[in-house]
N, C-alpha and C positions, 0 to 999 in steps of 0.2 A: 064087548065087541060091537053089539048092535048099537049101543049108545055112541061109540066112536064113529061108526059109519053114518049114523043119523046126523051127528054134529058136523062131519065133513060135508055131507050133502047140503045141510042148512047153510054152512058158510059159503059153499060154492055157489049157491043160488043168490046169496045176498051181495057177493062181491061185485058183480057187474054193475049194480046200481050205485056203488060207491065210486066208480070210475067216472061218472057223469059230472059235468061242471054244475055249479049252483045256478039257480034261475037268473040271478042278477048279473052273473059274469058274462062278459062279451067275449066270444071266441077270438083268438089271435088272428085267424084268417080274415075276420071281418075288420079288425083294427088295421091290418096291413093293406087292405084293399084301397086302391087309389083309382080315381076316375081319370082316364087318359083324355086330355083335351087337345093334345097336339100329337102329330105323328110325322114320319118321314116317308117320302116317296120310295117305293121299292126299286124304282128305276134309276133315279139320279140322286137320291138322298135329300132332295129339297124339302124344306119344312112345309107341312100341310096342316090345315085346320081339321078338326074331327069330321066335319061335314064333307070336305074335299076328299079325305081319306076314305070315308064310307062310300062316296060316289065312285072313287077309283076302284075299290074292291068289287063293287057291283059290275063295273065295266069290265074288269079282268075276268070275273066269273062268267059274264055273258060271252066274252070272246073265246073262252076255253070250252064252251059247250059245242059238241059236234052232233049233228043230226044223223040218224041212221040212213045210209044211202044204199045198203046192200039189198039186192033183189029178194023177193019173197022166197024163191026157190032155194037160194043160198042160205037164208036164215033157217029155213026148214031143214036143210041138210046139216047145218051146224047143230041144230037142236037134236037131230037123230044121232049124230056122232057123240054128243054129250050123254045122251041116254044110253048108248052102247057102252061108253066108258064107265058109267055108273053101274050098269048091270054086270060088267066084267069085274068091277071092284067088289060088289056085294056078293055076287054069285060066280066065283072064278071057275067053277066046274062046268058051267053051261057052255056048250060049244057054239060061240058066236064068232063068225069070221068078219 
């Protein structure tokens, strides 16, 4: 019985190493990878070069950024409300109104 358990443990430890590819084998994911040199505009579908597409992505990202314009007092109040919600979630028996 001990020999059978030892054999199963030994086989179980050696099997994960057998699942690895050989050192000279190139993974399929690498072989399928292609470099995109052209793209289409997300607005009108016009063809773009890789450089134009990258510039457009940066421009879109910049236009989507919004600066915080809330007053300090309002941000403080929102922080306190989040803290209250967290405390009520973790400690529901604490009487917080």
